[in-house]
N, C-alpha and C positions, 0 to 999 in steps of 0.2 A: 340620878337620871340625866343630869346635865353632862356628866362625864361620858356617859354612853353616847350621847348625841355628838359630843366633840370628837370622840374616837371613831364615829361612823358605825358603831356596833348595832344601832337600831336598824339602820338600812340593811345591814347584812342579815340580822335576825329576821327582818320582815321578808327579805328575799327567800331565805330558807323556809320560812313558814309558807310562803306562796308555792314554793317548789314541792314541799311535802303534801300540800293540799291538792296540787295538780296531779301528783302521783297516786293519791288515794282514789282517784277515779271520779271525783265529784267536780265536774267541769263548770259548775255554776259561777265560781268566783274567778273573775278575770281582772287582770291588772295590765298596765302598759307593757308593751313588748320589750322595752329596754330594761325592764327589771327581771329578766329571766336569769335563773341561776344555772350555770354551766360549769361542770368540772371536767378538766382535761384528764385523759387517761393515757397510758403508754401507747395504745393503738393510734391515737391522734398525733402523737409526737414522733412515732417511729420513722415516718418518711423523712423528717428533718434530720434525725440522727443518721439515717442511711446516707443522705446527701452529704452531710458533713464528713462521714467516714470515708466515702468514696473520694471526695475532694482532697482529704488529707493524704490518702494513698497515692492519688495521681500527682499531687504536689511533691510528695517525697520521691516518686519515681523520676519526675522531671529534674528535681534538684540533684539526685545522684547521677543521672545521665549527664547533666551539665558539668559536674565535677569530673567525671571520667573523660568527657570530651575535652575539657580544659587541660587536664593532665596529658592527654594524648597529643594535643596541639603543641604544648610546651616541649614535649619530647621530640616531636618532628622538627621544631625550630632549632633546638640545640643540636640535633643530628645533622641538619643541613648546614648549620654554621661550622660544625666540625669538619664536614666534607669540604667546605669552601676554604677553610684555613689550611687543610692538608693540601689541596690543589694549589694554593698560592705558594706554599713552601716548595713545591716541585717545580 
């Protein structure tokens, strides 16, 4: 019994017992509000995953556009420097 107390299993089992009792429809047994048992489902977590997915897609688009823009700017600089060197030669 002492090991159950140390591991916190008694609190968990007590919370599950309260939850089952409240589901059975007998509302006579009431405990503190903080001891309510709540299980997350996919429907609760779906908005978070959507936000993370959209953020990842937007981040990837911005990263790729920065790479393309950087490459384009480097080409323009080398092209301008070639034109200047050709003009200086003439």
